[in-house]
N, C-alpha and C positions, 0 to 999 in steps of 0.2 A: 394433445400438446403442449411437454410438459412448460410448464411456468417459472419464472427465473425472475426475483426481483433484486437489482444491485442500486444498494443505497451507499450516499455518500454527498458531503457539500460542494464539489465542483468536477473540476476538467478530470480530476483522476478517478470519480467512478464513469464516467463516457470512457476513456479510453480502455479501463478495464471491462466495460459493458462492450467494447468494438471486440477487443480480443477475444470474449465470450463468445460472441456472436460469431466470430472466425472458425473458433475451434468446434462449436455447437449451433450450426446453422438450422438446422431443425426445431429449437428450443427457442419457445418467446420470452425474450428479454425484454423487464420492462424497466426501466431505470427510471428511480425517482431520485430525481438531484436535489439535492434542499439548498440553493445558492442563497435564498433569501437567510438563513441562518448559516453560512460557513464561518463567519469567525468564529462563534460558540461552538462548534462543532471541532472545530480547528485547535482550538484554544482548552477546552475545560471537558475535562471525562462527564460529571455528573449534567453538564449542559449536553454533552453530546447524547448522553444517552436519553435525556426527555426528548430531543429535539428528534430522535430517531425512533422512538415510542410512537410520538404521537403521528410522525409522516407514517410510517408503516402500519399503522392500527387498523387503515381499511383493508393489509393484504395479508395479517396474518391468518394462518390456518387457511386461508385462501388459494397459497401458491406451494409448490411444489419444495421452493426453498427459497432463503431471502439469504443474500449476501454483502457485506458490509466490507467495501473498498475504502477503507479508513482506517488506518493502524490503530490511531485513538480507541475508535471505539470498539476495535475487534478485543484488543489487548486488555482493555479494563471491563467492557461490560457485555461481550460474549455470551460467559457462563451464566451471566442472568438473564438475558432472552431465552437461551437454552433451557433455563430452571424452572423460571416462569411460564414459558409457552411452550409447553409438554411436546403437543401434538402439531408444532411446525418445527421443519431443519432451518438452521442454520450456520453458516459458516463466514470466514472472512479473510481478509489481506493480514497473516501477523506476522509475528518475528520466527522465522526458523531457522536452522545453522545452515548457512553454503557452504560448509566447506567440504563439500563432495567435486566444487569447483574452482571454489578462493582456497589458496594455499596459505596465504601470507597477507600481512598488514594489509588491514583490512579499513576504506573510508565509509564510515555509516553517515547518510544524509539524512537527516529528520528536523523535527521542532521542537520545542523546548517542550510544551504539553507530553510527549510521548519520552522524550530522554530523561523526563523525573521521574516515571513510572519504576514500580519496583522490578515490571516484569522486564523494562529492558536494560536496567543495569544489572539483570540478574543475565539475560539473555550476552551481554558483551563480554561479564566472568564466564560463560560457557563458551564462548567463541575460544578462548586461548590461545588468543594470537594480539601482534600489536594493532589495536584500534585505536582511531583517531574519531570521535563525533564531532560531526557540523551539524550546529543548529542554524536555522536560516526559516525564523519566522515569517519573514516577509516575502519568501517567495511563492508560496502556495496559491497568495492572491493576486500577483503579476503575473503567473502562469494563468490563472483563471481570466484574468483581464486581458490575457495576450502582451504583458508589458516587460514581460524576464528576457534581456538582449543577451546574447553570445558573447558580449563586450560584458555584459555583469557577473554573467556566469566564468568566464575567464579569468577576471579581475580576482576575483572570490579566492577560485583556487588558489591562484597565483600568490595572493596576500595568505592565504587561512592555512594551504598544505603545502604547495613547493618552495613558499618561503622557508618553512621551518622541517625542512629537509627530511619530508614525507612524500616518500613513492607507495603509494596505494598499486597492492598486485589487484584488487578487488573491490568493490563498489557495494554498500548494502541500501537499498532505497527504501527508507521508515516512511514514505508522507508518500501516497499514490500521486499527490500531483508530479511528482519529481520523476516519474516513469515519464513526462512531455520530454524532458530535457537529455533526454538517454541519449541521442544523435550527438547533441552540443560535449556532450560527457567524452564520448567516444573520440570529437574532432581532437579536445584540450589533450586527452590522457594518452591517446591512440587505441586504435581498432581491436589491439588484441586487449583492453581493458576489461575484466570480466564483473560483470553489472547483475546483481540479483535483486529482483524487486518482490516478489511472494509471488507474481502471477501464476508462476507452472504449480505452487502448490497449492494456491486456491484454487486451481479448476482440477490438479489431481482430484483435490476436497471433492468440488462439484460431482466428480466420475462417481466418487466411492460413494457418498448421498445419495446419490437417486442411480447406483447401481447402475453404471453404464461402462460400457467396455472399448477398450481402442484406444484410452490417452496413454503416451508412452512422455510425456512432455517434452518441450524443447526449450534447448539454451537461448539467452538473446546476447 
């Protein structure tokens, strides 16, 4: 049986692992969720890399694939791991162009650490669309602790988005924990809002790296 490790610092990794198990029920998905160092992994790229390397050492070259369910770690350290551990396959949740189904006015939900990276700035520039970035550093911890309420989500979106006369056609999620609030976002913005969380592209990458067949992707 193929073995896949999903690494993250919180509930976002659990959510992605659930989706992966639904798509690939015959594969052994190993969850390595580093709750203890969640703050470091979310806030600092260097700390995220060090924590990931320490946690993943028992699995490197012993599993078929390691997936970073963490946008900061993927965009800042995936290349490092691929080059250092050449016999181990890696992939992750990154920043891919969602324009296949988001046509205009994008709201990006992320954290300060991700928003400050060169790759994020290049990503937004390449979108060539009206894009608003909303940095929500306190939300990942609240989601992990089950303390982020719909009222806070609604009030934040009203204050930071609607009151600025911004009406997004689609939302990009650039923090895996935020996938947990997709139902709330659809309630607030309406069911027609397009939401891109990177899961489809990450799962597609899994199929390619493991030479599997059958995945066509699913819109969310």
